[in-house]
C-alpha positions in Angstrom: 0.2 0.0 0.1 1.2 3.7 -0.5 2.6 5.3 2.7 0.1 7.3 4.6 2.7 10.1 5.2 4.0 10.6 1.6 3.5 13.7 0.3 1.7 14.2 -3.2 3.4 17.2 -4.7 7.0 16.1 -4.0 6.4 12.8 -5.4 4.4 14.2 -8.4 7.3 16.5 -9.1 9.6 13.6 -9.0 7.6 11.4 -11.2 7.2 13.9 -13.8 11.0 14.4 -13.8 11.3 10.5 -15.0 8.7 11.1 -17.7 10.9 14.0 -18.8 13.9 12.0 -18.8 12.3 9.1 -21.0 11.2 11.7 -23.2 14.4 13.6 -23.9 16.4 10.4 -23.9 14.3 9.1 -26.9 14.1 12.5 -28.5 17.8 12.9 -28.4 18.4 9.6 -30.1 15.8 10.4 -33.1 17.0 13.9 -33.6 20.5 12.0 -34.4 19.2 9.3 -36.7 20.2 10.9 -39.9 23.7 11.5 -38.8 24.4 8.1 -37.8 22.3 6.5 -40.9 25.1 9.0 -43.0 28.0 7.6 -40.7 27.1 3.9 -41.3 26.2 4.5 -45.0 22.6 2.9 -44.6 20.1 3.2 -47.3 16.5 3.9 -46.3 15.5 0.3 -46.3 18.5 -0.5 -44.5 17.8 2.2 -42.0 14.1 0.9 -41.7 14.9 -2.8 -41.1 17.7 -1.8 -38.5 15.4 0.6 -36.4 12.9 -2.3 -36.2 15.3 -3.7 -33.5 14.1 -1.2 -31.0 10.3 -1.9 -30.9 11.5 -5.6 -30.8 13.3 -4.9 -27.7 10.6 -3.3 -26.2 8.0 -5.7 -27.0 9.8 -8.6 -25.7 10.7 -7.0 -22.6 7.0 -6.1 -21.8 6.3 -9.2 -19.6 9.8 -8.9 -17.9 9.2 -5.2 -17.3 5.9 -6.1 -15.6 7.7 -8.7 -13.4 10.4 -6.4 -12.4 8.0 -3.9 -11.1 5.6 -6.2 -9.4 9.0 -8.3 -7.7 11.4 -5.3 -6.7 9.0 -2.1 -6.8 8.5 0.6 -9.6 10.7 2.9 -7.9 14.1 0.6 -8.1 13.0 -0.8 -11.7 12.9 3.1 -12.9 16.0 3.8 -11.5 17.4 0.9 -13.4 15.8 1.5 -16.3 16.9 5.5 -16.1 20.4 4.3 -15.7 20.4 1.5 -18.3 18.6 3.7 -20.8 20.9 6.7 -20.4 24.1 4.5 -20.7 22.8 3.1 -23.9 21.9 6.4 -25.5 25.6 7.4 -24.9 26.8 4.0 -26.5 24.7 4.6 -29.7 27.2 7.5 -30.0 30.1 5.0 -30.2 28.8 2.5 -32.8 30.7 2.0 -35.7 29.1 -1.0 -37.6 25.5 -2.2 -38.4 25.4 -5.1 -35.9 26.4 -2.9 -33.3 23.7 -0.3 -33.9 21.2 -3.2 -34.2 22.4 -4.6 -30.7 22.5 -1.5 -28.8 18.9 -0.4 -30.3 17.2 -3.7 -29.1 18.6 -3.2 -25.6 17.7 0.7 -25.8 14.3 -0.6 -26.3 14.4 -3.0 -23.4 15.5 -0.1 -21.1 12.8 2.3 -22.6 10.2 -0.3 -21.8 11.5 -0.4 -18.3 11.0 3.0 -18.0 7.4 3.1 -19.6 6.0 0.5 -17.4 7.4 1.7 -13.8 7.2 5.4 -14.5 3.4 4.7 -15.3 3.0 2.5 -12.3 4.5 5.2 -10.2 1.9 7.8 -11.9 -0.6 5.7 -10.6 0.7 5.6 -7.3 0.7 9.5 -7.4 -2.9 9.6 -8.6 -4.1 7.5 -5.8 -2.7 10.0 -3.6 -4.3 12.7 -5.1 -7.7 10.9 -5.3 -8.4 12.3 -9.2 -7.3 12.5 -12.6 -3.5 13.7 -13.1 -2.0 10.7 -15.2 -2.4 13.1 -18.8 -0.3 15.6 -17.1 2.6 13.1 -16.7 2.2 12.5 -20.6 2.2 15.9 -21.1 5.8 16.3 -19.4 7.0 13.4 -22.0 5.7 15.3 -24.9 7.2 18.5 -23.7 10.7 16.4 -23.0 10.3 15.1 -26.9 10.2 19.0 -28.0 12.9 19.8 -25.8 15.0 16.9 -26.9 14.6 17.9 -30.6 15.1 21.5 -30.2 18.5 20.8 -28.3 19.5 18.3 -31.2 18.6 21.0 -33.8 20.8 23.3 -32.1 23.8 21.0 -31.6 23.6 19.6 -35.0 23.9 23.2 -36.4 26.7 23.4 -34.3 28.5 20.6 -35.7 28.6 18.8 -32.5 28.9 15.1 -32.8 26.5 12.8 -31.7 28.4 11.3 -28.6 29.1 14.6 -27.3 25.3 15.4 -27.8 24.5 12.1 -25.8 27.0 12.9 -23.0 25.5 16.3 -22.4 22.1 14.9 -22.1 23.5 12.1 -19.8 24.8 14.5 -17.5 21.8 16.6 -17.4 19.7 13.3 -16.6 22.1 12.2 -14.1 21.5 15.6 -12.1 17.9 15.1 -12.3 18.0 11.8 -11.0 20.1 12.7 -8.2 17.8 15.5 -7.0 14.6 13.9 -7.4 14.8 10.1 -7.0 14.5 10.4 -3.1 11.0 12.0 -3.6 9.5 9.0 -5.7 7.0 6.8 -4.0 8.6 3.8 -1.9 5.5 1.7 -2.3 3.4 1.2 -5.2 -0.2 1.9 -5.4 -1.3 -1.9 -4.7 0.3 -4.7 -2.9 -2.6 -6.8 -1.9 -1.9 -10.5 -0.9 -4.7 -11.7 -3.1 -3.7 -10.2 -6.4 -1.6 -12.7 -8.3 1.5 -11.9 -10.1 0.7 -14.2 -13.2 -2.9 -14.0 -14.4 -4.3 -14.1 -18.0 -5.8 -10.6 -18.3 -9.8 -10.5 -17.8 -12.2 -9.1 -20.6 -11.7 -5.8 -18.7 -7.8 -5.5 -19.2 -8.3 -6.8 -22.8 -10.9 -4.1 -23.6 -8.4 -1.4 -22.4 -5.9 -3.2 -24.5 -7.9 -3.1 -27.6 -8.9 0.8 -27.1 -5.0 1.5 -26.6 -4.2 -0.2 -29.9 -6.9 1.7 -32.0 -5.4 4.9 -30.7 -2.1 3.8 -30.7 -2.3 2.8 -34.6 -3.8 6.1 -35.4 -0.9 7.9 -33.4 1.7 5.7 -35.1 0.0 6.8 -38.6 0.5 10.4 -37.6 3.8 10.1 -36.6 5.0 8.2 -39.7 2.5 9.1 -42.3 1.3 12.5 -41.6 3.9 14.6 -43.7 3.8 12.1 -46.4 -0.1 12.6 -46.5 0.6 16.4 -46.9 3.2 16.1 -49.6 1.1 13.5 -51.5 -2.6 14.5 -50.9 -2.8 18.4 -49.7 0.1 19.7 -51.8 1.2 22.5 -49.7 4.0 24.8 -50.5 7.1 22.7 -49.9 8.0 24.8 -46.5 4.7 23.7 -45.1 4.9 19.9 -45.8 5.3 19.5 -42.0 2.6 21.7 -40.6 0.2 18.6 -40.3 2.7 16.9 -38.3 3.7 20.3 -36.3 -0.1 20.7 -35.6 -0.9 17.4 -34.4 2.1 17.2 -32.1 1.4 20.5 -30.7 -2.2 19.7 -29.8 -1.3 16.2 -28.4 1.2 17.6 -26.1 -1.2 20.4 -24.8 -4.2 18.6 -24.9 -2.7 16.1 -22.3 -2.5 19.1 -19.8 -6.3 19.7 -20.1 -7.4 16.0 -20.1 -7.1 15.5 -16.2 -9.2 18.8 -15.8 -11.7 17.2 -18.4 -11.7 14.0 -16.9 -12.4 15.1 -13.3 -15.3 17.2 -14.7 -16.9 14.5 -17.3 -15.5 11.1 -16.0 -13.3 8.7 -17.8 -15.8 7.1 -20.1 -17.2 10.5 -21.5 -13.6 11.7 -21.8 -12.7 8.6 -23.9 -15.6 8.7 -26.0 -15.0 12.6 -26.8 -11.3 11.6 -27.6 -12.4 8.8 -29.9 -15.0 11.2 -31.6 -12.3 13.7 -32.3 -9.7 11.1 -33.6 -12.3 10.1 -36.2 -13.9 13.5 -37.0 -10.4 14.9 -37.3 -9.0 11.9 -39.6 -12.3 11.9 -42.1 -12.0 16.0 -42.1 -8.5 15.4 -43.8 -9.6 12.7 -45.7 -12.9 14.7 -47.2 -11.3 17.6 -47.9 -7.5 17.5 -48.4 -6.8 21.1 -48.4 -3.9 22.8 -46.3 -6.9 24.4 -44.2 -9.1 21.4 -43.7 -6.3 19.1 -43.0 -4.4 21.2 -40.7 -7.9 21.4 -38.9 -8.2 17.7 -39.0 -4.8 17.1 -37.7 -5.6 19.5 -35.0 -8.7 17.5 -33.8 -6.6 14.2 -33.9 -3.9 15.6 -32.1 -6.7 16.6 -29.1 -8.1 13.0 -29.3 -5.0 11.0 -29.2 -3.9 13.2 -26.2 -5.8 11.8 -23.6 -6.5 8.0 -24.6 -3.2 6.1 -23.4 -2.6 8.0 -20.3 -6.1 7.5 -19.2 -6.1 3.5 -20.4 -3.0 3.3 -18.4 -4.6 4.7 -15.1 -7.5 2.2 -15.5 -5.2 -0.8 -16.0 -3.3 0.3 -13.0 -6.8 -0.2 -10.6 -7.1 -3.8 -11.8 -8.3 -5.8 -8.9 -6.9 -9.1 -10.5 -3.1 -8.3 -11.6 -0.7 -6.6 -10.2 -0.5 -2.7 -11.4 2.8 -3.1 -13.2 1.5 -6.4 -14.9 -1.6 -4.7 -15.7 -0.1 -1.6 -17.3 2.2 -4.3 -19.3 -0.6 -6.2 -20.6 -2.3 -3.3 -21.8 0.8 -1.9 -23.1 1.6 -5.0 -25.0 -1.9 -4.9 -26.9 -1.6 -1.0 -27.3 1.8 -1.1 -28.6 1.1 -3.8 -31.4 -1.1 -1.0 -32.8 1.8 1.5 -32.9 4.0 -1.4 -34.4 1.8 -2.5 -37.2 -0.4 0.4 -37.9 2.1 2.4 -40.1 3.1 -0.6 -42.3 -0.6 -1.4 -42.9 -0.9 2.2 -44.1 2.0 1.4 -46.4 0.3 -1.7 -48.0 -3.2 -0.1 -48.3 -1.6 3.2 -49.8 0.2 1.1 -52.1 -2.8 -1.1 -53.3 -5.1 1.8 -53.7 -4.2 5.2 -52.0 -3.2 7.4 -48.9 -6.6 8.6 -48.2 -8.2 5.1 -48.2 -5.1 4.2 -45.5 -6.3 7.0 -43.3 -10.0 6.4 -43.5 -9.2 3.0 -42.0 -7.5 4.9 -39.2 -10.5 7.2 -38.8 -12.5 3.7 -38.4 -10.3 2.8 -35.6 -10.6 5.9 -34.0 -14.3 5.4 -34.0 -13.5 2.2 -32.5 -11.9 3.9 -29.4 -15.2 5.8 -28.7 -17.3 2.5 -29.2 -15.4 0.5 -26.8 -15.0 3.2 -24.1 -18.5 2.7 -23.0 -17.2 -0.9 -21.7 -14.3 0.5 -19.7 -14.6 -0.3 -16.1 -13.6 2.5 -13.7 
């Protein structure tokens, strides 16, 4: 059980700091992918194959991460994951061969997933201390960290700073954050009932949450990987505005996470999920039906708002499972949801190859509608 004398505000700041660590570490790597691609002389297809090592590591480690959280606590798992994640980031700056990059990326995915499961378990505990929804704001910090990491990367690239030096700078920053905030993390997870089994097949409620996450994360992956291409191929904006749709989506997804907790407190989880699924559906359909720069931008704006709250709320509900340990429940839902993020973007490509990109995005609108429909079965 949670310590009764645990102060919620320091714990919230500390957990937010580790969400920031996870986000800036991932974004720092992403910002230097082109440099490492050039260094290793990888083709586009070769790079795509190599990058697949990271999500494979994440997927394989999901049960392990949940088990570690259950066995040694989310606090210790998070510390191990943060140190592992940061060390591997620096190692990525040292790779000189493709096989080295594949190996390091695989373990980078493992460490990243250890962070993902443990920080969300800590967030469930902080939410229990507050007695209201605060989960989405944590994910908002992750998004802001992504922007910060990208901005730092852009600045250092412009200064011709090598990836290794860049990653060491980030590692030093992360080390300072860990030293300052680690002692304020929750020492006990939200739930340690003796009757809660560690290894249990997810019940219908958790599977439903997993499918909701799948639908949302497939749409999210689609926007990450294909929004710029959609603008270029279907919207035909001026060259300098090709990334407008992606920028609008990312901006509203990040900002939406800071209002999602307020909306959830006012409207409840089910209604918020319904609204989110509806926004995803309407947003994507707007971009499909009217592929001009104004309508498509407005559509991606709505899609970003819709996507912003779904995964945080689903993780929060999973963490309250009465059948599974908190970490294992989040891992189970994350496993199903991550499949959408992993396989959604390739499916978009296959459909686009067979017909066109607008039909591919129409399928994502259907999945967005699935989020709205399935939310009625979510158990609070």
